[in-house]
N, C-alpha and C positions, 0 to 999 in steps of 0.2 A: 335372393337376390345374387346377380352376378358381382365377381370382384371388380375392385376399381383398379385400373392402372394409372400411375403417377409417373412421368417421366420427368426427367431433368436433365439438362445441359451441365455440366460442373467445367468451366473453363479456368485455365491456370495459365498464366503470364509464364514465359520462359524466365530461366533463373530462379524459379521459386524453390528454396529450401526447405526439407521436411520440417514439419512442425510451424510453419508460418502462414498456411491459408486452410481457411476452413468454409464451405459454404452450407448454409440451412435447407434443409429438405423438409419443409414442414407441409404437412396434407391434413385433410380431414381425419377424425377419430375413427378409430377402428382396430382390427387386428392385422398386423402385418404376416403375410403368407409367405411371401418372397421378396427376393432383392436379387437385382441382375445388373452387373454392372460391364459395360463394354468398351473396351479401348479398341480406337479404330486404327488404320495403318499410320505410319508415320511417327507413332510414338517412339518406336525403337528400343524399348527398355529402359528409356532414358526419365519415364513418369511414374510415379506410383500413387493410388488412392486405397483410403480405406473408408468404411461406414460406420458409423457411431451412433449409439442412442443413449444420450446421457454420458456416463463414464465407462461404460461398456463398448469394448469395439466389438462389433458385430461380423463385418466381412473385411479380411480374410478371419477365417475361425480362428486361427493360430494369433496369440497376442502380439503385439508388434511387428507383425509382417505386412508387407504392402504388396496389395496386388499390381504386377508389374507385366506388362508384355507389349506385344504388338498385333493387331488384328485378331484378339482374342475376346472372349466374354466369360464370366463367372457367373453362376446362377445357384443360388441358395434357397432352398425352401425350409422354411423356419418350424420345426416341431416343437419348440419351447417358445409360445407367440409372446410377439413383443407388442404393445400398444403403439397404434398409430398415434397421429396428431404432432404435437410439438415435441423437440427435444433430438430430433434427427439431424446428423450433418454427415457431409463427406469431407475428409482431410483429404490433400492431396500435394504432390510436390513434382517439379519439372525442371530436371538438370540440363534440358536441352536448349538450345539456342531458338527455338520458335515456340510460339503459343500452341497449347494443346487443349482438347476438349475430351472429356469422357461422357459416357451417356449412362444413368442409372434409372433403372426402373424398379419402382415399387408396386407390388401389388397387395391391397388390403381387401379385408372382408368388413364392410362398413357395419354389419349387423353382430358382427364376432363378440363384442363388448357386450350389448345387449343381453344376448342369450347366455352369458356368462352372469349378469347381475340379477338376474330374477329367476326365481323358482319356477318350474313349471305349474301351470293352472289348470286345475280342475273344475270343469264346468259343470254345475249341478242344476237339475231342472227345478223351475220354479214351482211351488207349490200348486198343485193341481193341474200341472203340464202333462200332456200324454207324450209318449215316445210313437213314433211311427217311422216303421223301418221300410 
């Protein structure tokens, strides 16, 4: 099954200080494969965003840092899988005088959790059944 792409617009009003804004990023269950954050032109380094799962900061990878920029994007491939579904959020700030929007793209594998929960199945012949090759 192909990966599912979840897209979010994270809108932040002007004069929004750090720690005062969070936006929920809820999506269907699965395994999060990658996360990309896009900062369009106009932000001019006056805004920042973090992606969180529960109490764990996921992006940027370094704790207590913010992804800041202008016409930039950052994408991470998650080698240590995080579960999809509820509990994801974007925290952002905006020290500028204009409202701004970040774009967040989360790719999930909807079957990722299913394959980890169930052991492989060995299919056996029924009594009297013959094998044809």
